[in-house]
OpenMM code with the backbone's topology and positions (N, CA, C; nanometers):
from openmm import Vec3, app, unit

residues = "UNK UNK UNK UNK UNK UNK UNK UNK UNK UNK UNK UNK UNK UNK UNK UNK UNK UNK UNK UNK UNK UNK UNK UNK UNK UNK UNK UNK UNK UNK UNK UNK UNK UNK UNK UNK UNK UNK UNK UNK UNK UNK UNK UNK UNK UNK UNK UNK UNK UNK UNK UNK UNK UNK UNK UNK UNK UNK UNK UNK UNK UNK UNK UNK UNK UNK UNK UNK UNK UNK UNK UNK UNK UNK UNK UNK UNK UNK UNK UNK UNK UNK UNK UNK UNK UNK UNK UNK UNK UNK UNK UNK UNK UNK UNK UNK UNK UNK UNK UNK UNK UNK UNK UNK UNK UNK UNK UNK UNK UNK UNK UNK UNK UNK UNK UNK UNK UNK UNK UNK UNK UNK UNK UNK UNK UNK UNK UNK UNK UNK UNK".split()
positions = [
    Vec3(0.0503, -7.1118, 5.6439),
    Vec3(0.0967, -7.2033, 5.7446),
    Vec3(-0.0238, -7.2481, 5.8275),
    Vec3(-0.0210, -7.3710, 5.8701),
    Vec3(-0.1334, -7.4188, 5.9493),
    Vec3(-0.1287, -7.3575, 6.0893),
    Vec3(-0.2423, -7.3585, 6.1526),
    Vec3(-0.2537, -7.2989, 6.2859),
    Vec3(-0.1646, -7.3710, 6.3873),
    Vec3(-0.1584, -7.5029, 6.3784),
    Vec3(-0.0784, -7.5811, 6.4724),
    Vec3(0.0709, -7.5485, 6.4558),
    Vec3(0.1176, -7.5347, 6.3334),
    Vec3(0.2579, -7.5001, 6.3094),
    Vec3(0.2867, -7.3602, 6.3609),
    Vec3(0.1941, -7.2669, 6.3386),
    Vec3(0.2123, -7.1307, 6.3880),
    Vec3(0.2172, -7.1266, 6.5402),
    Vec3(0.1325, -7.2048, 6.6041),
    Vec3(0.1348, -7.2112, 6.7504),
    Vec3(0.2674, -7.2690, 6.8000),
    Vec3(0.3158, -7.3713, 6.7339),
    Vec3(0.4447, -7.4292, 6.7704),
    Vec3(0.5589, -7.3309, 6.7508),
    Vec3(0.5549, -7.2574, 6.6396),
    Vec3(0.6591, -7.1578, 6.6141),
    Vec3(0.6539, -7.0462, 6.7173),
    Vec3(0.5338, -7.0084, 6.7597),
    Vec3(0.5201, -6.9058, 6.8632),
    Vec3(0.5809, -6.9533, 6.9950),
    Vec3(0.5554, -7.0783, 7.0313),
    Vec3(0.6109, -7.1339, 7.1553),
    Vec3(0.7633, -7.1427, 7.1464),
    Vec3(0.8138, -7.1971, 7.0363),
    Vec3(0.9590, -7.2114, 7.0198),
    Vec3(1.0270, -7.0748, 7.0153),
    Vec3(0.9676, -6.9801, 6.9437),
    Vec3(1.0234, -6.8451, 6.9383),
    Vec3(1.0251, -6.7785, 7.0744),
    Vec3(0.9188, -6.7974, 7.1501),
    Vec3(0.9123, -6.7381, 7.2846),
    Vec3(1.0172, -6.7992, 7.3773),
    Vec3(1.0361, -6.9305, 7.3683),
    Vec3(1.1401, -6.9956, 7.4481),
    Vec3(1.2779, -6.9441, 7.4066),
    Vec3(1.2985, -6.9273, 7.2770),
    Vec3(1.4252, -6.8733, 7.2276),
    Vec3(1.4506, -6.7323, 7.2767),
    Vec3(1.3453, -6.6515, 7.2826),
    Vec3(1.3594, -6.5149, 7.3349),
    Vec3(1.4034, -6.5192, 7.4802),
    Vec3(1.3405, -6.6049, 7.5598),
    Vec3(1.3794, -6.6174, 7.7013),
    Vec3(1.5242, -6.6646, 7.7163),
    Vec3(1.5637, -6.7602, 7.6360),
    Vec3(1.7023, -6.8099, 7.6411),
    Vec3(1.7995, -6.6982, 7.6048),
    Vec3(1.7667, -6.6216, 7.5015),
    Vec3(1.8558, -6.5136, 7.4599),
    Vec3(1.8603, -6.4001, 7.5616),
    Vec3(1.7512, -6.3767, 7.6314),
    Vec3(1.7532, -6.2754, 7.7383),
    Vec3(1.8521, -6.3178, 7.8472),
    Vec3(1.8463, -6.4442, 7.8863),
    Vec3(1.9398, -6.4947, 7.9872),
    Vec3(2.0829, -6.4875, 7.9341),
    Vec3(2.1013, -6.5208, 7.8067),
    Vec3(2.2347, -6.5152, 7.7460),
    Vec3(2.2891, -6.3731, 7.7421),
    Vec3(2.2044, -6.2770, 7.7075),
    Vec3(2.2468, -6.1370, 7.7026),
    Vec3(2.2818, -6.0870, 7.8421),
    Vec3(2.2029, -6.1259, 7.9408),
    Vec3(2.2327, -6.0857, 8.0790),
    Vec3(2.3665, -6.1448, 8.1225),
    Vec3(2.3910, -6.2707, 8.0883),
    Vec3(2.5166, -6.3359, 8.1264),
    Vec3(2.6364, -6.2808, 8.0508),
    Vec3(2.6195, -6.2596, 7.9206),
    Vec3(2.7309, -6.2119, 7.8379),
    Vec3(2.7497, -6.0614, 7.8493),
    Vec3(2.6422, -5.9902, 7.8770),
    Vec3(2.6502, -5.8452, 7.8883),
    Vec3(2.6501, -5.7732, 7.7555),
    Vec3(2.6233, -5.8445, 7.6474),
    Vec3(2.6242, -5.7820, 7.5157),
    Vec3(2.5164, -5.8442, 7.4273),
    Vec3(2.4441, -5.7598, 7.3563),
    Vec3(2.3407, -5.8053, 7.2634),
    Vec3(2.4030, -5.8227, 7.1256),
    Vec3(2.3887, -5.9406, 7.0708),
    Vec3(2.4399, -5.9704, 6.9373),
    Vec3(2.3243, -5.9674, 6.8383),
    Vec3(2.3509, -5.9406, 6.7096),
    Vec3(2.2435, -5.9355, 6.6100),
    Vec3(2.1636, -6.0649, 6.5999),
    Vec3(2.2284, -6.1792, 6.6165),
    Vec3(2.1556, -6.3060, 6.6029),
    Vec3(2.0611, -6.3322, 6.7202),
    Vec3(2.0706, -6.2531, 6.8254),
    Vec3(1.9815, -6.2719, 6.9406),
    Vec3(1.8367, -6.2317, 6.9114),
    Vec3(1.8125, -6.1582, 6.8039),
    Vec3(1.6762, -6.1145, 6.7733),
    Vec3(1.5999, -6.2151, 6.6871),
    Vec3(1.6657, -6.3172, 6.6347),
    Vec3(1.5969, -6.4077, 6.5424),
    Vec3(1.4870, -6.4922, 6.6070),
    Vec3(1.4989, -6.5357, 6.7317),
    Vec3(1.3820, -6.6009, 6.7929),
    Vec3(1.2624, -6.5056, 6.8046),
    Vec3(1.2907, -6.3778, 6.8267),
    Vec3(1.1814, -6.2794, 6.8309),
    Vec3(1.1165, -6.2678, 6.6934),
    Vec3(1.1949, -6.2784, 6.5873),
    Vec3(1.1388, -6.2755, 6.4517),
    Vec3(1.0445, -6.3932, 6.4285),
    Vec3(1.0847, -6.5096, 6.4764),
    Vec3(0.9999, -6.6286, 6.4625),
    Vec3(0.8694, -6.6086, 6.5393),
    Vec3(0.8798, -6.5579, 6.6619),
    Vec3(0.7600, -6.5366, 6.7441),
    Vec3(0.6697, -6.4301, 6.6816),
    Vec3(0.7272, -6.3207, 6.6323),
    Vec3(0.6456, -6.2154, 6.5700),
    Vec3(0.5788, -6.2649, 6.4420),
    Vec3(0.6523, -6.3391, 6.3614),
    Vec3(0.5944, -6.3936, 6.2384),
    Vec3(0.4810, -6.4904, 6.2673),
    Vec3(0.5007, -6.5770, 6.3656),
    Vec3(0.3955, -6.6726, 6.4028),
    Vec3(0.2758, -6.5994, 6.4618),
    Vec3(0.3014, -6.4980, 6.5435),
    Vec3(0.1907, -6.4192, 6.5992),
    Vec3(0.1120, -6.3486, 6.4897),
    Vec3(0.1829, -6.2953, 6.3917),
    Vec3(0.1155, -6.2313, 6.2783),
    Vec3(0.0321, -6.3299, 6.1992),
    Vec3(0.0847, -6.4511, 6.1831),
    Vec3(0.0105, -6.5542, 6.1112),
    Vec3(-0.1145, -6.5966, 6.1880),
    Vec3(-0.1039, -6.6057, 6.3197),
    Vec3(-0.2197, -6.6453, 6.4007),
    Vec3(-0.3261, -6.5353, 6.4060),
    Vec3(-0.2852, -6.4106, 6.3954),
    Vec3(-0.3799, -6.2994, 6.4055),
    Vec3(-0.4380, -6.2540, 6.2713),
    Vec3(-0.3899, -6.3074, 6.1588),
    Vec3(-0.4285, -6.2523, 6.0292),
    Vec3(-0.5783, -6.2620, 5.9980),
    Vec3(-0.6477, -6.3591, 6.0526),
    Vec3(-0.7904, -6.3703, 6.0250),
    Vec3(-0.8744, -6.2838, 6.1191),
    Vec3(-0.8403, -6.2854, 6.2474),
    Vec3(-0.9208, -6.2127, 6.3463),
    Vec3(-0.8878, -6.0646, 6.3522),
    Vec3(-0.7614, -6.0321, 6.3452),
    Vec3(-0.7156, -5.8932, 6.3566),
    Vec3(-0.6105, -5.8658, 6.2493),
    Vec3(-0.6554, -5.8371, 6.1268),
    Vec3(-0.5597, -5.8191, 6.0171),
    Vec3(-0.4657, -5.7007, 6.0366),
    Vec3(-0.5136, -5.5934, 6.0977),
    Vec3(-0.4253, -5.4776, 6.1206),
    Vec3(-0.3142, -5.5118, 6.2191),
    Vec3(-0.3479, -5.5808, 6.3256),
    Vec3(-0.2472, -5.6217, 6.4239),
    Vec3(-0.1461, -5.7170, 6.3603),
    Vec3(-0.1937, -5.8049, 6.2721),
    Vec3(-0.1038, -5.8970, 6.2029),
    Vec3(-0.0067, -5.8202, 6.1141),
    Vec3(-0.0555, -5.7180, 6.0446),
    Vec3(0.0322, -5.6366, 5.9603),
    Vec3(0.1357, -5.5634, 6.0440),
    Vec3(0.0954, -5.5144, 6.1599),
    Vec3(0.1899, -5.4447, 6.2482),
    Vec3(0.2982, -5.5411, 6.2959),
    Vec3(0.2593, -5.6620, 6.3376),
    Vec3(0.3581, -5.7603, 6.3823),
    Vec3(0.4549, -5.7962, 6.2706),
    Vec3(0.4036, -5.8118, 6.1506),
    Vec3(0.4911, -5.8439, 6.0382),
    Vec3(0.5824, -5.7267, 6.0035),
    Vec3(0.5328, -5.6046, 6.0163),
    Vec3(0.6160, -5.4870, 5.9908),
    Vec3(0.7282, -5.4771, 6.0941),
    Vec3(0.6955, -5.5026, 6.2207),
    Vec3(0.7981, -5.5004, 6.3260),
    Vec3(0.9013, -5.6099, 6.3003),
    Vec3(0.8553, -5.7273, 6.2597),
    Vec3(0.9477, -5.8368, 6.2297),
    Vec3(1.0385, -5.7994, 6.1128),
    Vec3(0.9846, -5.7339, 6.0125),
    Vec3(1.0647, -5.6924, 5.8972),
    Vec3(1.1702, -5.5904, 5.9376),
    Vec3(1.1320, -5.4930, 6.0185),
    Vec3(1.2282, -5.3925, 6.0648),
    Vec3(1.3387, -5.4586, 6.1476),
    Vec3(1.3013, -5.5504, 6.2357),
    Vec3(1.4021, -5.6224, 6.3142),
    Vec3(1.4951, -5.7045, 6.2260),
    Vec3(1.4380, -5.7713, 6.1266),
    Vec3(1.5183, -5.8527, 6.0358),
    Vec3(1.6191, -5.7676, 5.9601),
    Vec3(1.5731, -5.6585, 5.9039),
    Vec3(1.6625, -5.5724, 5.8261),
    Vec3(1.7668, -5.5072, 5.9172),
    Vec3(1.7262, -5.4642, 6.0352),
    Vec3(1.8213, -5.4014, 6.1279),
    Vec3(1.9281, -5.4994, 6.1745),
    Vec3(1.8853, -5.6143, 6.2233),
    Vec3(1.9810, -5.7135, 6.2742),
    Vec3(2.0701, -5.7668, 6.1627),
    Vec3(2.0112, -5.7930, 6.0493),
    Vec3(2.0904, -5.8421, 5.9361),
    Vec3(2.1879, -5.7394, 5.8842),
    Vec3(2.1481, -5.6135, 5.8852),
    Vec3(2.2378, -5.5074, 5.8404),
    Vec3(2.3557, -5.4910, 5.9355),
    Vec3(2.3285, -5.4938, 6.0641),
    Vec3(2.4369, -5.4812, 6.1633),
    Vec3(2.5328, -5.5989, 6.1515),
    Vec3(2.4783, -5.7186, 6.1471),
    Vec3(2.5635, -5.8380, 6.1373),
    Vec3(2.6418, -5.8374, 6.0067),
    Vec3(2.5752, -5.8044, 5.8976),
    Vec3(2.6419, -5.8021, 5.7678),
    Vec3(2.7475, -5.6938, 5.7578),
    Vec3(2.7174, -5.5764, 5.8115),
    Vec3(2.8140, -5.4667, 5.8058),
    Vec3(2.9398, -5.5010, 5.8851),
    Vec3(2.9219, -5.5595, 6.0024),
    Vec3(3.0389, -5.6008, 6.0823),
    Vec3(3.1224, -5.7038, 6.0066),
    Vec3(3.0545, -5.8030, 5.9496),
    Vec3(3.1266, -5.9103, 5.8808),
    Vec3(3.1950, -5.8587, 5.7545),
    Vec3(3.1266, -5.7765, 5.6761),
    Vec3(3.1869, -5.7238, 5.5543),
    Vec3(3.3038, -5.6316, 5.5853),
    Vec3(3.2923, -5.5537, 5.6919),
    Vec3(3.4034, -5.4675, 5.7322),
    Vec3(3.5245, -5.5518, 5.7701),
    Vec3(3.5011, -5.6561, 5.8485),
    Vec3(3.6105, -5.7455, 5.8872),
    Vec3(3.6677, -5.8173, 5.7655),
    Vec3(3.5823, -5.8591, 5.6746),
    Vec3(3.6257, -5.9281, 5.5530),
    Vec3(3.7148, -5.8379, 5.4681),
    Vec3(3.6740, -5.7133, 5.4497),
    Vec3(3.7517, -5.6211, 5.3677),
    Vec3(3.8820, -5.5788, 5.4344),
    Vec3(3.8846, -5.5780, 5.5653),
    Vec3(4.0079, -5.5452, 5.6384),
    Vec3(4.1023, -5.6643, 5.6480),
    Vec3(4.0524, -5.7825, 5.6244),
    Vec3(4.1346, -5.9018, 5.6326),
    Vec3(4.1426, -5.9613, 5.7716),
    Vec3(4.0553, -5.9173, 5.8610),
    Vec3(4.0538, -5.9737, 5.9960),
    Vec3(3.9540, -6.0896, 6.0013),
    Vec3(3.9399, -6.1510, 6.1182),
    Vec3(3.8498, -6.2652, 6.1294),
    Vec3(3.7046, -6.2188, 6.1225),
    Vec3(3.6241, -6.2994, 6.0598),
    Vec3(3.4816, -6.2692, 6.0431),
    Vec3(3.4043, -6.3994, 6.0482),
    Vec3(3.2737, -6.3855, 6.0610),
    Vec3(3.1844, -6.5008, 6.0672),
    Vec3(3.1152, -6.5155, 5.9314),
    Vec3(3.1281, -6.6330, 5.8706),
    Vec3(3.0668, -6.6565, 5.7399),
    Vec3(2.9141, -6.6438, 5.7458),
    Vec3(2.8568, -6.6842, 5.8559),
    Vec3(2.7116, -6.6754, 5.8712),
    Vec3(2.6659, -6.5296, 5.8666),
    Vec3(2.7369, -6.4426, 5.9375),
    Vec3(2.7023, -6.3003, 5.9352),
    Vec3(2.7252, -6.2399, 5.7968),
    Vec3(2.8291, -6.2853, 5.7287),
    Vec3(2.8568, -6.2378, 5.5941),
    Vec3(2.7424, -6.2752, 5.4995),
    Vec3(2.7006, -6.4002, 5.5068),
    Vec3(2.5877, -6.4456, 5.4250),
    Vec3(2.4583, -6.3761, 5.4623),
    Vec3(2.4402, -6.3510, 5.5911),
    Vec3(2.3208, -6.2815, 5.6375),
    Vec3(2.3141, -6.1403, 5.5799),
    Vec3(2.4278, -6.0734, 5.5742),
    Vec3(2.4323, -5.9403, 5.5143),
    Vec3(2.3905, -5.9429, 5.3684),
    Vec3(2.4377, -6.0426, 5.2950),
    Vec3(2.4003, -6.0560, 5.1535),
    Vec3(2.2510, -6.0843, 5.1409),
    Vec3(2.1984, -6.1729, 5.2243),
    Vec3(2.0556, -6.2055, 5.2180),
    Vec3(1.9678, -6.0855, 5.2516),
    Vec3(2.0100, -6.0038, 5.3456),
    Vec3(1.9316, -5.8842, 5.3798),
    Vec3(1.9309, -5.7864, 5.2635),
    Vec3(2.0452, -5.7704, 5.1976),
    Vec3(2.0497, -5.6821, 5.0798),
    Vec3(1.9550, -5.7342, 4.9719),
    Vec3(1.9548, -5.8648, 4.9478),
    Vec3(1.8637, -5.9233, 4.8496),
    Vec3(1.7182, -5.9070, 4.8921),
    Vec3(1.6904, -5.9250, 5.0205),
    Vec3(1.5546, -5.9097, 5.0734),
    Vec3(1.5028, -5.7676, 5.0502),
    Vec3(1.5868, -5.6699, 5.0803),
    Vec3(1.5479, -5.5305, 5.0610),
    Vec3(1.5310, -5.4998, 4.9119),
    Vec3(1.6190, -5.5536, 4.8282),
    Vec3(1.6085, -5.5296, 4.6836),
    Vec3(1.4800, -5.5895, 4.6259),
    Vec3(1.4467, -5.7100, 4.6678),
    Vec3(1.3235, -5.7734, 4.6192),
    Vec3(1.2011, -5.6966, 4.6690),
    Vec3(1.2019, -5.6555, 4.7959),
    Vec3(1.0903, -5.5771, 4.8497),
    Vec3(1.0745, -5.4443, 4.7783),
    Vec3(1.1855, -5.3762, 4.7501),
    Vec3(1.1790, -5.2485, 4.6778),
    Vec3(1.1282, -5.2697, 4.5351),
    Vec3(1.1754, -5.3764, 4.4705),
    Vec3(1.1272, -5.4072, 4.3355),
    Vec3(0.9788, -5.4375, 4.3343),
    Vec3(0.9322, -5.5084, 4.4339),
    Vec3(0.7897, -5.5407, 4.4459),
    Vec3(0.7070, -5.4131, 4.4628),
    Vec3(0.7537, -5.3232, 4.5480),
    Vec3(0.6810, -5.1975, 4.5699),
    Vec3(0.6806, -5.1117, 4.4440),
    Vec3(0.7937, -5.1053, 4.3719),
    Vec3(0.7995, -5.0273, 4.2484),
    Vec3(0.7064, -5.0856, 4.1422),
    Vec3(0.7014, -5.2174, 4.1312),
    Vec3(0.6107, -5.2803, 4.0348),
    Vec3(0.4659, -5.2525, 4.0712),
    Vec3(0.4368, -5.2557, 4.1985),
    Vec3(0.3002, -5.2281, 4.2449),
    Vec3(0.2598, -5.0833, 4.2148),
    Vec3(0.3507, -4.9898, 4.2402),
    Vec3(0.3233, -4.8489, 4.2095),
    Vec3(0.3078, -4.8274, 4.0596),
    Vec3(0.3885, -4.8975, 3.9811),
    Vec3(0.3797, -4.8847, 3.8358),
    Vec3(0.2456, -4.9370, 3.7839),
    Vec3(0.2008, -5.0502, 3.8371),
    Vec3(0.0698, -5.1042, 3.7969),
    Vec3(-0.0420, -5.0093, 3.8362),
    Vec3(-0.0315, -4.9529, 3.9554),
    Vec3(-0.1334, -4.8613, 4.0037),
    Vec3(-0.1388, -4.7359, 3.9160),
    Vec3(-0.0230, -4.6828, 3.8780),
    Vec3(-0.0171, -4.5643, 3.7923),
    Vec3(-0.0713, -4.5964, 3.6539),
    Vec3(-0.0385, -4.7145, 3.6031),
    Vec3(-0.0878, -4.7555, 3.4718),
    Vec3(-0.2400, -4.7682, 3.4722),
    Vec3(-0.2938, -4.8280, 3.5764),
    Vec3(-0.4392, -4.8419, 3.5883),
    Vec3(-0.5047, -4.7047, 3.6015),
    Vec3(-0.4432, -4.6169, 3.6756),
    Vec3(-0.4964, -4.4826, 3.6931),
    Vec3(-0.4981, -4.4072, 3.5601),
    Vec3(-0.3913, -4.4193, 3.4810),
    Vec3(-0.3851, -4.3538, 3.3500),
    Vec3(-0.4915, -4.4091, 3.2566),
    Vec3(-0.5098, -4.5421, 3.2585),
    Vec3(-0.6126, -4.6032, 3.1736),
    Vec3(-0.7516, -4.5554, 3.2135),
    Vec3(-0.7777, -4.5483, 3.3421),
    Vec3(-0.9084, -4.5022, 3.3888),
    Vec3(-0.9315, -4.3570, 3.3525),
    Vec3(-0.8297, -4.2746, 3.3608),
    Vec3(-0.8413, -4.1333, 3.3281),
    Vec3(-0.8672, -4.1162, 3.1781),
    Vec3(-0.7977, -4.1947, 3.0956),
    Vec3(-0.8144, -4.1803, 2.9498),
    Vec3(-0.9533, -4.2286, 2.9062),
    Vec3(-1.0105, -4.3274, 2.9701),
    Vec3(-1.1450, -4.3731, 2.9319),
    Vec3(-1.2513, -4.2746, 2.9801),
    Vec3(-1.2245, -4.2013, 3.0856),
    Vec3(-1.3209, -4.1028, 3.1345),
    Vec3(-1.3245, -3.9779, 3.0444),
    Vec3(-1.2113, -3.9414, 2.9865),
    Vec3(-1.2060, -3.8204, 2.9044),
    Vec3(-1.2577, -3.8446, 2.7650),
    Vec3(-1.2680, -3.9664, 2.7205),
    Vec3(-1.3162, -3.9950, 2.5845),
    Vec3(-1.4640, -3.9927, 2.5734),
] * unit.nanometer
topology = app.Topology()
chain = topology.addChain("A")
for resn in residues:
    res = topology.addResidue(resn, chain)
    for name in ("N", "CA", "C"):
        topology.addAtom(name, app.Element.getBySymbol(name[0]), res)
């Protein structure tokens, strides 16, 4: 992403966080969708920091991932529970739950493939050293 787009996303995400803080104070309840502006701000911050401070960028992205999975899981679990009980539910939360499950599955598959490649390379290196 370009620097200008990342800066814009950081500003918009920060404004969204402030709006949601006021909304939570007024409503008295934190909803799962209230964390998504924070996800935008954290992602943009990670993108802006990736060249100067790569470790800080990784931490911001890790925090954003944990927030995404947590908020999506809560929203999805509520919606799926309501769906299975036959009560009213929000289609957006239902879809969000499905997307979070897919996100976690793809991430787990990526990590397993990476570990498999690493083990394969390690075995090849070990076999060439013993010959």
